[in-house]
N, C-alpha and C positions, 0 to 999 in steps of 0.2 A: 536654517540647517535641519536636514531630516534625521530622524533618529535610525539607528542601523540595529537590526535584531540578529542575533545568533541563533540559528534554528538547526534542527537535524532534518533531513529529507525523510519523509514518510515512506518514500518508494525504495531508496538505495541505502539510507542510512548514513550518507556522508553529511558532514558539517558544511554549512553555507551562511552567508551573510545575505540580508535583504533589508530593504526600507519599508517592507509592506509586512504589517502584523499578522495579516491572514493567510500569508503563502505558507504552504506546507510541503512543497517540492522544490528541490533545487532547480536550476535553470538547464541543467541537462536532462531532467527527468520530468518534463511536464506530462500530465496524464494523457494529453492528446496524442503524444508521440510513442508512448510506451504501451498502451493498452491496444492490442489488435484482436481481430476476431478469433484466430487461433490461439492466442494467450487466454482469451475467455474461456474458450472451449477446454483448454489444457486445466484452467482452474477449476471449472465445473466438474470434470471427470475426476480430479482430485478431491474435491469436496464431496463427490458422492461415495468415493472409496473411503475415505475418512470417516463419514457418517455411517457407513455400512460396518466398517470394522471396529469402530468404537462405540456403536449402538447410541449416537446422537442424532439430532435434527437440527444442526446449525444451518443457518441461511448463508448466502454467499457473502454479505457484509461481515456477518459475525466471523466467519471464516477467515476471511481477507484480514480482518482486525487482528485477530489472534496469530495469523501468520506473520503479519508485519511486525509484531512485537516480539516474536520468537517463542510463543508458547506452543506452536505448532511446528 
């Protein structure tokens, strides 16, 4: 019998159950389906605006992590 894990999706924030401990996205939000080129362009322009207005120099990864946890 496989163990089930209750997780929170890193992308949409919904709770889901999985039998894979390393899964971070729910089955509706696989990263391959949600990341598109225009989405990336939007995030990069938001990052540039954020860095200019706040005097920071965040990388894309740092910005996305803060955005996902709700600090931005």
